C-alpha positions in Angstrom: -38.6 -28.2 -6.4 -35.0 -27.2 -6.7 -35.7 -24.2 -8.9 -38.7 -23.3 -6.7 -36.7 -23.1 -3.5 -34.0 -20.9 -5.0 -36.4 -18.6 -6.9 -38.5 -18.2 -3.8 -35.5 -17.2 -1.6 -34.0 -14.9 -4.2 -37.4 -13.2 -4.7 -37.7 -12.7 -1.0 -34.4 -10.8 -0.9 -35.3 -8.7 -3.9 -38.6 -7.3 -2.4 -37.1 -6.6 1.1 -35.9 -3.1 1.9 -32.2 -3.0 1.1 -29.8 -0.7 2.9 -26.2 -1.6 2.5 -23.6 -1.0 5.2 -19.8 -1.4 4.6 -17.9 -2.8 7.5 -14.2 -2.7 8.4 -13.1 -6.2 7.8 -9.7 -5.9 9.4 -8.4 -8.5 11.7 -8.4 -6.1 14.7 -11.7 -4.4 14.4 -13.5 -6.3 11.7 -15.9 -8.4 13.9 -16.5 -5.4 16.1 -17.4 -3.3 13.0 -19.8 -6.0 11.7 -21.3 -6.4 15.2 -21.7 -2.6 15.7 -23.4 -2.2 12.3 -25.7 -5.1 13.0 -26.6 -3.8 16.4 -27.4 -0.3 15.3 -31.1 0.6 15.0 -30.5 1.7 11.4 -29.8 -1.9 10.4 -33.1 -3.7 9.8 -34.3 -7.0 8.4 -33.5 -7.2 4.7 -30.3 -5.1 4.9 -26.8 -6.1 3.8 -23.5 -5.8 5.6 -20.5 -5.9 3.3 -17.2 -7.4 4.4 -14.5 -6.0 2.0 -11.8 -7.9 0.2 -8.9 -9.0 2.2 -7.6 -11.8 4.5 -8.6 -11.3 8.1 -7.9 -13.2 11.3 -10.9 -12.8 13.6 -10.3 -13.5 17.3 -13.8 -12.7 18.4 -17.1 -13.8 16.9 -20.2 -12.1 15.6 -23.8 -12.7 16.7 -26.5 -12.2 14.2 -30.1 -11.9 15.3 -31.6 -9.9 12.3 -32.6 -11.1 8.9 -29.7 -9.6 7.1 -27.2 -10.6 4.4 -23.6 -10.9 5.3 -21.7 -10.5 2.0 -18.1 -10.8 1.1 -16.4 -9.9 -2.2 -16.2 -13.5 -3.2 -14.3 -16.7 -2.6 -10.5 -16.0 -2.6 -11.3 -12.3 -2.2 -12.8 -12.0 1.3 -11.1 -14.6 3.6 -12.0 -14.9 7.3 -9.6 -17.0 9.3 -11.2 -18.4 12.5 -8.9 -17.6 15.4 -11.7 -17.5 17.9 -11.2 -19.7 21.0 -14.0 -21.5 22.8 -17.0 -19.9 21.1 -18.6 -19.4 17.8 -17.2 -17.5 14.8 -20.7 -16.8 13.7 -23.8 -17.4 15.9 -27.0 -16.8 14.0 -30.5 -16.8 15.2 -33.0 -16.7 12.3 -35.9 -14.2 12.5 -39.6 -14.8 11.9 -40.6 -14.2 8.3 -37.1 -13.2 7.1 -34.2 -14.6 5.2 -30.7 -14.6 6.7 -28.0 -15.1 4.1 -24.2 -15.6 4.1 -22.6 -15.2 0.7 -19.2 -14.6 -1.0 -16.9 -15.5 2.0 -14.1 -17.9 2.3 -13.7 -19.4 5.8 -10.4 -20.9 6.9 -8.8 -22.0 10.2 -6.8 -19.2 11.7 -5.3 -20.9 14.7 -8.3 -22.2 16.8 -6.7 -24.6 19.2 -9.8 -26.6 20.2 -12.2 -28.5 18.0 -15.5 -26.6 18.7 -19.1 -27.6 17.9 -20.8 -24.8 16.2 -18.1 -22.6 14.7 -21.0 -21.6 12.5 -24.1 -22.1 14.6 -27.5 -21.4 13.0 -30.8 -21.7 15.0 -34.2 -21.4 13.4 -37.8 -22.5 13.5 -40.2 -24.7 11.5 -43.3 -22.5 12.3 -42.5 -18.8 12.0 -41.3 -18.5 8.3 -37.6 -17.9 9.2 -35.3 -18.9 6.3 -31.6 -19.4 5.8 -29.3 -19.4 2.8 -25.5 -19.9 2.6 -24.2 -19.7 -1.0 -21.1 -19.1 -3.0 -18.8 -19.6 0.0 -15.8 -21.8 0.6 -15.0 -23.6 3.9 -11.5 -25.0 4.0 -10.2 -27.0 7.0 -11.9 -25.1 9.7 -11.2 -26.7 13.1 -14.8 -27.4 13.9 -18.2 -27.9 12.4 -21.5 -26.1 11.6 -24.4 -26.7 14.0 -27.7 -26.2 12.3 -30.8 -26.6 14.4 -34.4 -26.5 13.2 -33.5 -24.6 10.0 -35.5 -24.4 6.8 -33.5 -23.1 3.8 -30.8 -23.9 1.3 -27.0 -24.3 1.4 -25.9 -24.1 -2.3 -23.0 -23.5 -4.6 -20.4 -23.8 -1.9 -17.0 -25.5 -1.8 -16.1 -27.6 1.2 -12.6 -28.9 1.9 -11.9 -31.2 4.9 -8.4 -32.5 4.3 -7.6 -31.9 8.0 -10.2 -34.6 9.0 -12.6 -32.2 10.6 -15.9 -34.1 10.6 -18.6 -33.5 9.6 -19.2 -30.2 7.7 -22.8 -30.1 9.0 -24.4 -31.4 12.2 -28.1 -31.0 11.7 -30.8 -31.1 14.3 -34.6 -30.6 14.5 -34.6 -30.1 18.2 -37.3 -27.4 18.3 -39.4 -28.5 15.4 -43.1 -27.5 15.9 -42.0 -25.5 18.9 -41.2 -28.7 20.9 -38.0 -30.1 22.5 -35.8 -33.1 21.7 -37.1 -33.4 18.2 -40.5 -34.7 19.4 -42.4 -32.3 17.2 -40.6 -33.5 14.1 -41.6 -37.1 14.8 -45.2 -36.1 15.4 -45.5 -34.2 12.1 -45.8 -36.0 8.8 -42.6 -35.8 6.7 -44.3 -34.8 3.4 -41.4 -35.8 1.1 -41.0 -33.3 -1.8 -42.1 -30.4 0.3 -40.1 -27.2 1.1 -39.9 -28.0 4.9 -36.3 -29.3 4.8 -32.8 -28.0 4.8 -31.6 -28.3 1.2 -27.9 -29.0 0.6 -27.5 -28.8 -3.1 -25.0 -27.9 -5.9 -22.0 -28.0 -3.6 -18.6 -29.5 -4.2 -16.9 -31.4 -1.4 -13.2 -32.4 -1.4 -11.4 -34.7 1.0 -8.0 -36.3 0.5 -8.2 -39.8 1.9 -10.3 -42.1 4.1 -13.9 -42.0 5.1 -15.5 -38.6 5.7 -19.0 -37.7 6.9 -20.7 -34.9 5.0 -23.5 -34.8 7.6 -24.5 -36.0 11.0 -27.8 -35.4 12.6 -30.3 -36.3 15.3 -33.2 -34.8 17.3 -35.7 -35.0 14.4 -33.4 -33.6 11.8 -34.7 -33.3 8.2 -32.5 -32.6 5.2 -32.2 -33.0 1.4 -28.8 -33.7 -0.2 -29.0 -33.4 -4.0 -27.0 -32.4 -7.1 -23.7 -32.3 -5.1 -20.3 -33.6 -6.1 -18.5 -35.4 -3.3 -14.8 -36.2 -3.9 -12.9 -38.6 -1.8 -14.5 -40.9 0.7 -17.6 -39.0 1.6 -20.7 -40.6 3.1 -24.0 -39.2 4.4 -24.5 -40.1 8.1 -27.0 -39.6 10.9 -27.7 -40.8 14.4 -30.6 -42.6 16.1 -31.2 -42.6 19.8 -28.6 -45.2 20.6 -25.9 -42.6 21.2 -27.7 -39.3 21.7 -29.8 -40.1 24.8 -33.1 -38.3 25.2 -33.1 -36.4 21.8 -34.8 -38.3 19.1 -33.0 -39.7 16.1 -32.8 -38.2 12.6 -36.4 -38.0 11.1 -36.0 -37.9 7.3 -33.5 -37.6 4.5 -33.8 -37.3 0.7 -30.6 -38.1 -1.1 -30.5 -38.1 -4.9 -28.7 -37.0 -8.0 -25.3 -36.7 -6.3 -21.9 -37.7 -7.7 -19.8 -39.7 -5.2 -16.1 -40.0 -6.3 -14.7 -42.4 -3.7 -11.3 -43.9 -3.3 -9.9 -47.3 -2.3 -10.3 -46.5 1.4 -14.0 -46.0 1.5 -16.8 -48.3 0.1 -19.8 -46.7 1.8 -22.3 -44.0 0.7 -23.9 -43.6 4.1 -24.4 -44.9 7.6 
């Protein structure tokens, strides 16, 4: 199943039309440049926007509503420092029948003063064939988390560092599963363990200095698979039921296997 998911997504990108646009990644105009290229009629599903090598403080975010690839020069080469206040750094809405991909970018905190839910916010669908992939990126001590709602796809070969205590890296929901609300549709549909209708988190490396650290949280019918990851330093896989989320349903299903947990003396848990 692991190989099938990755091959399927890679094959999808290879057959799509592929026009490449090179943005200005600078701190001043970088996000405006990416947004302008994205918004232009010439940019279509399947295209790629390149962010060049360099270290950039972005003070405004980017909204992505097309099935494109946002590609940096690689970890340590393209560094985006989140200096946005009160809104998302990247707000992504997946498109029907297309793959949206984020690759080759290192994300760091650039002076955000408030912890913000959804610094990277991805919204998808379980019914229209929209897919998401985030790969070969690094996320280090950003002052907020990633909100992922009703997303089918894969998050792979990334490095996540949370020494600043930001928790958790991913907050996963299935709010609009089967075109419903509150995660009701996810609870009405069978889980079908082993199928492709999950968010796959695989082949990533997590690092945390001391203490207990959540790698996930989730509710509203969330479904995810965590496999083949290395989790260093007090990590555990967590979710929520309805006891603290109110009307939204609890987490629907998780598959957790073939991970390496390297804990420390301050944490004795694998999940909660």
